PyMOL Python script that loads the backbone (N, CA, C, O; Angstrom):
from pymol import cmd

cmd.read_pdbstr("""\
ATOM      1  N   MET A   1       0.615  -0.973  -0.263  1.00  0.00           N
ATOM      2  CA  MET A   1       0.208  -0.451  -0.049  1.00  0.00           C
ATOM      3  C   MET A   1       0.832   1.389   0.012  1.00  0.00           C
ATOM      4  O   MET A   1       0.235   2.456  -0.128  1.00  0.00           O
ATOM      5  N   HIS A   2       2.230   1.056   0.278  1.00  0.00           N
ATOM      6  CA  HIS A   2       2.833   2.337   0.486  1.00  0.00           C
ATOM      7  C   HIS A   2       2.839   2.890  -0.848  1.00  0.00           C
ATOM      8  O   HIS A   2       2.474   4.033  -1.125  1.00  0.00           O
ATOM      9  N   GLN A   3       3.229   2.107  -1.584  1.00  0.00           N
ATOM     10  CA  GLN A   3       3.954   2.980  -3.024  1.00  0.00           C
ATOM     11  C   GLN A   3       2.407   2.626  -3.729  1.00  0.00           C
ATOM     12  O   GLN A   3       2.446   2.875  -4.934  1.00  0.00           O
ATOM     13  N   MET A   4       1.810   2.397  -3.528  1.00  0.00           N
ATOM     14  CA  MET A   4       0.425   2.573  -4.424  1.00  0.00           C
ATOM     15  C   MET A   4      -0.733   2.854  -3.918  1.00  0.00           C
ATOM     16  O   MET A   4      -1.573   1.956  -3.967  1.00  0.00           O
ATOM     17  N   PRO A   5      -1.100   4.114  -3.315  1.00  0.00           N
ATOM     18  CA  PRO A   5      -2.317   3.498  -2.348  1.00  0.00           C
ATOM     19  C   PRO A   5      -4.073   3.774  -3.492  1.00  0.00           C
ATOM     20  O   PRO A   5      -5.217   3.495  -3.134  1.00  0.00           O
ATOM     21  N   GLU A   6      -3.708   4.269  -4.587  1.00  0.00           N
ATOM     22  CA  GLU A   6      -4.480   4.718  -5.188  1.00  0.00           C
ATOM     23  C   GLU A   6      -4.965   3.008  -5.670  1.00  0.00           C
ATOM     24  O   GLU A   6      -6.023   2.625  -6.170  1.00  0.00           O
ATOM     25  N   SER A   7      -4.373   2.634  -5.487  1.00  0.00           N
ATOM     26  CA  SER A   7      -4.601   1.128  -6.194  1.00  0.00           C
ATOM     27  C   SER A   7      -5.694   0.698  -6.678  1.00  0.00           C
ATOM     28  O   SER A   7      -6.162   0.378  -7.771  1.00  0.00           O
ATOM     29  N   PHE A   8      -6.214   0.814  -4.815  1.00  0.00           N
ATOM     30  CA  PHE A   8      -7.606  -0.071  -4.431  1.00  0.00           C
ATOM     31  C   PHE A   8      -8.325   1.134  -4.443  1.00  0.00           C
ATOM     32  O   PHE A   8      -8.140   2.331  -4.221  1.00  0.00           O
ATOM     33  N   PRO A   9      -9.666  -0.030  -4.963  1.00  0.00           N
ATOM     34  CA  PRO A   9     -11.839   1.380  -5.352  1.00  0.00           C
ATOM     35  C   PRO A   9     -12.107   1.645  -3.797  1.00  0.00           C
ATOM     36  O   PRO A   9     -12.198   1.129  -2.683  1.00  0.00           O
ATOM     37  N   PHE A  10     -12.165   2.791  -4.519  1.00  0.00           N
ATOM     38  CA  PHE A  10     -13.650   3.599  -3.575  1.00  0.00           C
ATOM     39  C   PHE A  10     -14.186   2.656  -2.886  1.00  0.00           C
ATOM     40  O   PHE A  10     -14.162   1.531  -3.385  1.00  0.00           O
ATOM     41  N   LEU A  11     -14.834   2.850  -1.518  1.00  0.00           N
ATOM     42  CA  LEU A  11     -15.618   2.017  -1.032  1.00  0.00           C
ATOM     43  C   LEU A  11     -17.145   3.493  -1.404  1.00  0.00           C
ATOM     44  O   LEU A  11     -17.472   4.677  -1.481  1.00  0.00           O
ATOM     45  N   LYS A  12     -17.583   1.703  -1.519  1.00  0.00           N
ATOM     46  CA  LYS A  12     -19.419   2.897  -2.293  1.00  0.00           C
ATOM     47  C   LYS A  12     -20.648   2.146  -1.465  1.00  0.00           C
ATOM     48  O   LYS A  12     -21.016   0.981  -1.620  1.00  0.00           O
ATOM     49  N   ALA A  13     -21.118   3.017  -0.654  1.00  0.00           N
ATOM     50  CA  ALA A  13     -21.408   3.353   0.140  1.00  0.00           C
ATOM     51  C   ALA A  13     -22.913   4.593  -0.445  1.00  0.00           C
ATOM     52  O   ALA A  13     -22.813   5.435  -1.338  1.00  0.00           O
ATOM     53  N   GLU A  14     -24.330   4.265   0.514  1.00  0.00           N
ATOM     54  CA  GLU A  14     -25.531   5.826   0.399  1.00  0.00           C
ATOM     55  C   GLU A  14     -24.704   6.866   0.773  1.00  0.00           C
ATOM     56  O   GLU A  14     -24.030   7.803   0.346  1.00  0.00           O
ATOM     57  N   PHE A  15     -25.097   6.215   1.865  1.00  0.00           N
ATOM     58  CA  PHE A  15     -24.419   7.401   3.059  1.00  0.00           C
ATOM     59  C   PHE A  15     -23.043   8.452   2.868  1.00  0.00           C
ATOM     60  O   PHE A  15     -23.095   9.678   2.965  1.00  0.00           O
ATOM     61  N   ILE A  16     -22.143   7.857   2.651  1.00  0.00           N
ATOM     62  CA  ILE A  16     -20.587   8.019   2.203  1.00  0.00           C
ATOM     63  C   ILE A  16     -20.126   8.736   1.412  1.00  0.00           C
ATOM     64  O   ILE A  16     -19.457   8.004   0.683  1.00  0.00           O
ATOM     65  N   PRO A  17     -20.022  10.063   0.960  1.00  0.00           N
ATOM     66  CA  PRO A  17     -19.604  10.907  -0.212  1.00  0.00           C
ATOM     67  C   PRO A  17     -18.797   9.863  -0.961  1.00  0.00           C
ATOM     68  O   PRO A  17     -17.932   9.201  -0.387  1.00  0.00           O
ATOM     69  N   ALA A  18     -19.206   9.658  -2.788  1.00  0.00           N
ATOM     70  CA  ALA A  18     -18.588   9.225  -3.099  1.00  0.00           C
ATOM     71  C   ALA A  18     -17.383   9.314  -3.179  1.00  0.00           C
ATOM     72  O   ALA A  18     -17.382  10.146  -2.271  1.00  0.00           O
ATOM     73  N   ASN A  19     -16.187   9.216  -3.463  1.00  0.00           N
ATOM     74  CA  ASN A  19     -14.089   8.937  -3.374  1.00  0.00           C
ATOM     75  C   ASN A  19     -13.868   9.143  -2.451  1.00  0.00           C
ATOM     76  O   ASN A  19     -12.728   9.608  -2.464  1.00  0.00           O
ATOM     77  N   LYS A  20     -14.407   9.097  -1.051  1.00  0.00           N
ATOM     78  CA  LYS A  20     -14.435   9.935   0.063  1.00  0.00           C
ATOM     79  C   LYS A  20     -12.819   8.881   0.596  1.00  0.00           C
ATOM     80  O   LYS A  20     -11.742   9.423   0.845  1.00  0.00           O
ATOM     81  N   TYR A  21     -13.108   7.043   0.673  1.00  0.00           N
ATOM     82  CA  TYR A  21     -12.895   6.359   1.278  1.00  0.00           C
ATOM     83  C   TYR A  21     -12.330   5.536   0.213  1.00  0.00           C
ATOM     84  O   TYR A  21     -13.126   5.244  -0.679  1.00  0.00           O
ATOM     85  N   HIS A  22     -10.773   4.961   0.067  1.00  0.00           N
ATOM     86  CA  HIS A  22     -10.784   3.837  -0.264  1.00  0.00           C
ATOM     87  C   HIS A  22     -10.381   2.625   0.631  1.00  0.00           C
ATOM     88  O   HIS A  22      -9.896   2.603   1.762  1.00  0.00           O
ATOM     89  N   LYS A  23     -10.824   1.360  -0.449  1.00  0.00           N
ATOM     90  CA  LYS A  23     -10.941   0.125   0.557  1.00  0.00           C
ATOM     91  C   LYS A  23      -9.653  -0.672   0.424  1.00  0.00           C
ATOM     92  O   LYS A  23      -8.985  -0.467  -0.589  1.00  0.00           O
ATOM     93  N   MET A  24      -9.206  -1.584   1.348  1.00  0.00           N
ATOM     94  CA  MET A  24      -8.741  -3.087   1.189  1.00  0.00           C
ATOM     95  C   MET A  24      -8.654  -3.692   2.222  1.00  0.00           C
ATOM     96  O   MET A  24      -8.907  -3.057   3.246  1.00  0.00           O
ATOM     97  N   PHE A  25      -8.285  -5.066   2.334  1.00  0.00           N
ATOM     98  CA  PHE A  25      -8.557  -5.853   2.536  1.00  0.00           C
ATOM     99  C   PHE A  25      -7.420  -6.770   2.863  1.00  0.00           C
ATOM    100  O   PHE A  25      -6.605  -7.176   2.035  1.00  0.00           O
ATOM    101  N   VAL A  26      -7.432  -7.058   4.111  1.00  0.00           N
ATOM    102  CA  VAL A  26      -6.085  -7.813   4.722  1.00  0.00           C
ATOM    103  C   VAL A  26      -6.715  -8.886   4.753  1.00  0.00           C
ATOM    104  O   VAL A  26      -7.826  -9.289   5.097  1.00  0.00           O
ATOM    105  N   GLY A  27      -5.203  -9.518   4.056  1.00  0.00           N
ATOM    106  CA  GLY A  27      -5.653 -11.769   4.958  1.00  0.00           C
ATOM    107  C   GLY A  27      -7.601 -11.071   4.346  1.00  0.00           C
ATOM    108  O   GLY A  27      -8.161 -10.256   3.612  1.00  0.00           O
ATOM    109  N   LYS A  28      -7.904 -12.429   5.582  1.00  0.00           N
ATOM    110  CA  LYS A  28      -9.527 -12.824   5.145  1.00  0.00           C
ATOM    111  C   LYS A  28     -10.450 -12.244   6.680  1.00  0.00           C
ATOM    112  O   LYS A  28     -11.487 -12.686   7.173  1.00  0.00           O
ATOM    113  N   TRP A  29      -9.451 -10.965   7.167  1.00  0.00           N
ATOM    114  CA  TRP A  29     -10.194 -10.989   8.556  1.00  0.00           C
ATOM    115  C   TRP A  29     -10.699  -9.501   8.750  1.00  0.00           C
ATOM    116  O   TRP A  29     -11.710  -9.128   9.344  1.00  0.00           O
ATOM    117  N   TYR A  30      -9.549  -8.596   7.970  1.00  0.00           N
ATOM    118  CA  TYR A  30      -9.624  -7.101   8.141  1.00  0.00           C
ATOM    119  C   TYR A  30      -9.983  -6.207   7.454  1.00  0.00           C
ATOM    120  O   TYR A  30      -9.348  -6.274   6.401  1.00  0.00           O
ATOM    121  N   LEU A  31     -10.471  -5.611   7.451  1.00  0.00           N
ATOM    122  CA  LEU A  31     -11.158  -3.742   5.680  1.00  0.00           C
ATOM    123  C   LEU A  31     -10.430  -3.047   6.702  1.00  0.00           C
ATOM    124  O   LEU A  31     -10.446  -3.226   7.920  1.00  0.00           O
ATOM    125  N   ILE A  32      -9.388  -1.708   5.568  1.00  0.00           N
ATOM    126  CA  ILE A  32      -8.861  -0.907   6.292  1.00  0.00           C
ATOM    127  C   ILE A  32      -9.419   0.391   5.400  1.00  0.00           C
ATOM    128  O   ILE A  32      -8.959   0.446   4.260  1.00  0.00           O
ATOM    129  N   LEU A  33     -10.204   1.271   5.722  1.00  0.00           N
ATOM    130  CA  LEU A  33     -10.766   2.197   5.113  1.00  0.00           C
ATOM    131  C   LEU A  33      -9.907   3.544   5.551  1.00  0.00           C
ATOM    132  O   LEU A  33      -9.831   3.931   6.717  1.00  0.00           O
ATOM    133  N   TYR A  34      -9.246   4.219   4.379  1.00  0.00           N
ATOM    134  CA  TYR A  34      -8.403   5.100   4.266  1.00  0.00           C
ATOM    135  C   TYR A  34      -8.880   6.436   2.930  1.00  0.00           C
ATOM    136  O   TYR A  34      -9.464   6.456   1.846  1.00  0.00           O
ATOM    137  N   GLN A  35      -8.345   7.197   3.659  1.00  0.00           N
ATOM    138  CA  GLN A  35      -8.801   8.683   2.839  1.00  0.00           C
ATOM    139  C   GLN A  35      -6.687   8.965   1.916  1.00  0.00           C
ATOM    140  O   GLN A  35      -5.753   8.301   2.366  1.00  0.00           O
ATOM    141  N   ILE A  36      -6.536   9.667   1.109  1.00  0.00           N
ATOM    142  CA  ILE A  36      -5.359  10.334   0.600  1.00  0.00           C
ATOM    143  C   ILE A  36      -5.942  12.119   0.266  1.00  0.00           C
ATOM    144  O   ILE A  36      -6.859  12.846  -0.115  1.00  0.00           O
ATOM    145  N   LYS A  37      -4.577  12.022   0.763  1.00  0.00           N
ATOM    146  CA  LYS A  37      -4.618  13.662   1.097  1.00  0.00           C
ATOM    147  C   LYS A  37      -3.662  14.745   0.661  1.00  0.00           C
ATOM    148  O   LYS A  37      -3.129  15.269   1.639  1.00  0.00           O
ATOM    149  N   ASP A  38      -3.332  15.175  -0.324  1.00  0.00           N
ATOM    150  CA  ASP A  38      -2.191  14.953  -1.222  1.00  0.00           C
ATOM    151  C   ASP A  38      -1.314  13.984  -1.212  1.00  0.00           C
ATOM    152  O   ASP A  38      -1.616  12.956  -1.819  1.00  0.00           O
ATOM    153  N   GLN A  39       0.291  14.082  -0.366  1.00  0.00           N
ATOM    154  CA  GLN A  39       0.936  13.249  -0.220  1.00  0.00           C
ATOM    155  C   GLN A  39       0.573  11.796   1.109  1.00  0.00           C
ATOM    156  O   GLN A  39       0.896  10.693   1.550  1.00  0.00           O
ATOM    157  N   THR A  40      -0.268  12.873   1.177  1.00  0.00           N
ATOM    158  CA  THR A  40       0.041  11.188   2.839  1.00  0.00           C
ATOM    159  C   THR A  40      -1.492  10.668   2.845  1.00  0.00           C
ATOM    160  O   THR A  40      -2.420  11.160   2.203  1.00  0.00           O
ATOM    161  N   VAL A  41      -1.534   9.694   3.613  1.00  0.00           N
ATOM    162  CA  VAL A  41      -2.670   7.709   3.558  1.00  0.00           C
ATOM    163  C   VAL A  41      -3.084   8.609   4.497  1.00  0.00           C
ATOM    164  O   VAL A  41      -2.179   9.431   4.643  1.00  0.00           O
ATOM    165  N   TYR A  42      -4.372   8.947   5.479  1.00  0.00           N
ATOM    166  CA  TYR A  42      -5.144   8.587   6.467  1.00  0.00           C
ATOM    167  C   TYR A  42      -5.870   7.126   7.368  1.00  0.00           C
ATOM    168  O   TYR A  42      -7.040   6.838   7.620  1.00  0.00           O
ATOM    169  N   VAL A  43      -5.110   6.724   7.545  1.00  0.00           N
ATOM    170  CA  VAL A  43      -6.664   5.837   7.367  1.00  0.00           C
ATOM    171  C   VAL A  43      -7.503   5.851   8.417  1.00  0.00           C
ATOM    172  O   VAL A  43      -6.969   6.253   9.450  1.00  0.00           O
ATOM    173  N   ASP A  44      -8.634   5.549   8.505  1.00  0.00           N
ATOM    174  CA  ASP A  44      -9.603   6.354   9.142  1.00  0.00           C
ATOM    175  C   ASP A  44     -10.356   5.356  10.926  1.00  0.00           C
ATOM    176  O   ASP A  44     -10.639   5.524  12.112  1.00  0.00           O
ATOM    177  N   TYR A  45     -10.294   4.033   9.447  1.00  0.00           N
ATOM    178  CA  TYR A  45     -10.727   2.063  10.409  1.00  0.00           C
ATOM    179  C   TYR A  45     -10.072   1.171   9.823  1.00  0.00           C
ATOM    180  O   TYR A  45      -9.367   1.265   8.819  1.00  0.00           O
ATOM    181  N   ILE A  46     -10.422  -0.118  10.758  1.00  0.00           N
ATOM    182  CA  ILE A  46      -9.640  -1.007  10.614  1.00  0.00           C
ATOM    183  C   ILE A  46     -10.736  -2.337  11.179  1.00  0.00           C
ATOM    184  O   ILE A  46     -10.983  -3.032  12.164  1.00  0.00           O
ATOM    185  N   ILE A  47     -10.930  -2.219  10.512  1.00  0.00           N
ATOM    186  CA  ILE A  47     -12.615  -4.000  10.926  1.00  0.00           C
ATOM    187  C   ILE A  47     -12.107  -5.336  10.657  1.00  0.00           C
ATOM    188  O   ILE A  47     -11.396  -6.009   9.910  1.00  0.00           O
ATOM    189  N   ASP A  48     -13.038  -5.350  11.913  1.00  0.00           N
ATOM    190  CA  ASP A  48     -12.554  -6.751  11.587  1.00  0.00           C
ATOM    191  C   ASP A  48     -13.719  -7.392  11.437  1.00  0.00           C
ATOM    192  O   ASP A  48     -14.720  -7.373  12.153  1.00  0.00           O
ATOM    193  N   CYS A  49     -13.501  -7.951  10.458  1.00  0.00           N
ATOM    194  CA  CYS A  49     -15.068  -8.122   9.112  1.00  0.00           C
ATOM    195  C   CYS A  49     -15.386  -9.910  10.396  1.00  0.00           C
ATOM    196  O   CYS A  49     -16.120 -10.508   9.610  1.00  0.00           O
ATOM    197  N   ARG A  50     -15.324 -10.459  11.100  1.00  0.00           N
ATOM    198  CA  ARG A  50     -15.965 -11.436  11.832  1.00  0.00           C
ATOM    199  C   ARG A  50     -16.719 -10.386  13.404  1.00  0.00           C
ATOM    200  O   ARG A  50     -17.199 -10.839  14.443  1.00  0.00           O
ATOM    201  N   GLN A  51     -16.592  -9.329  13.096  1.00  0.00           N
ATOM    202  CA  GLN A  51     -17.244  -8.435  13.967  1.00  0.00           C
ATOM    203  C   GLN A  51     -19.101  -8.128  12.813  1.00  0.00           C
ATOM    204  O   GLN A  51     -19.712  -8.665  11.889  1.00  0.00           O
ATOM    205  N   ASP A  52     -19.212  -7.013  13.681  1.00  0.00           N
ATOM    206  CA  ASP A  52     -20.496  -7.092  12.580  1.00  0.00           C
ATOM    207  C   ASP A  52     -20.238  -5.531  12.921  1.00  0.00           C
ATOM    208  O   ASP A  52     -20.179  -5.075  14.063  1.00  0.00           O
ATOM    209  N   TYR A  53     -20.077  -4.692  11.554  1.00  0.00           N
ATOM    210  CA  TYR A  53     -20.077  -3.585  10.635  1.00  0.00           C
ATOM    211  C   TYR A  53     -20.828  -3.086  10.537  1.00  0.00           C
ATOM    212  O   TYR A  53     -20.763  -1.883  10.793  1.00  0.00           O
ATOM    213  N   GLY A  54     -21.751  -3.528  10.206  1.00  0.00           N
ATOM    214  CA  GLY A  54     -23.415  -2.623   9.197  1.00  0.00           C
ATOM    215  C   GLY A  54     -23.519  -0.908   9.801  1.00  0.00           C
ATOM    216  O   GLY A  54     -23.880   0.101   9.194  1.00  0.00           O
ATOM    217  N   TRP A  55     -23.054  -1.074  11.201  1.00  0.00           N
ATOM    218  CA  TRP A  55     -22.920   0.494  11.524  1.00  0.00           C
ATOM    219  C   TRP A  55     -22.800   1.223  10.466  1.00  0.00           C
ATOM    220  O   TRP A  55     -23.651   2.006  10.045  1.00  0.00           O
ATOM    221  N   LEU A  56     -21.288   0.902   9.791  1.00  0.00           N
ATOM    222  CA  LEU A  56     -20.241   1.591   9.080  1.00  0.00           C
ATOM    223  C   LEU A  56     -21.194   0.615   7.644  1.00  0.00           C
ATOM    224  O   LEU A  56     -22.263   0.033   7.828  1.00  0.00           O
ATOM    225  N   VAL A  57     -20.722   0.655   6.804  1.00  0.00           N
ATOM    226  CA  VAL A  57     -21.440  -0.276   5.738  1.00  0.00           C
ATOM    227  C   VAL A  57     -22.288  -0.823   5.952  1.00  0.00           C
ATOM    228  O   VAL A  57     -22.065  -1.936   6.427  1.00  0.00           O
ATOM    229  N   PRO A  58     -23.640  -0.458   5.771  1.00  0.00           N
ATOM    230  CA  PRO A  58     -25.014  -1.382   5.815  1.00  0.00           C
ATOM    231  C   PRO A  58     -25.432  -1.710   4.407  1.00  0.00           C
ATOM    232  O   PRO A  58     -26.436  -2.393   4.205  1.00  0.00           O
TER     233      PRO A  58
END
""", "prot")
cmd.dss("prot")
cmd.show_as("cartoon", "prot")
cmd.util.cbc("prot")
cmd.orient("prot")
């Protein structure tokens, strides 16, 4: 990710502005949501997919 963070797709959810968060799956358990501003990557959420995260992505 540190070399090409733009290569991961955007999260598409009804209540989240388009093209705000990129999503990246790590292994089979984790989802990382992050933003890119200028040359900096900001990780906003690290989600354990074994848990209920419907509150974030319905």
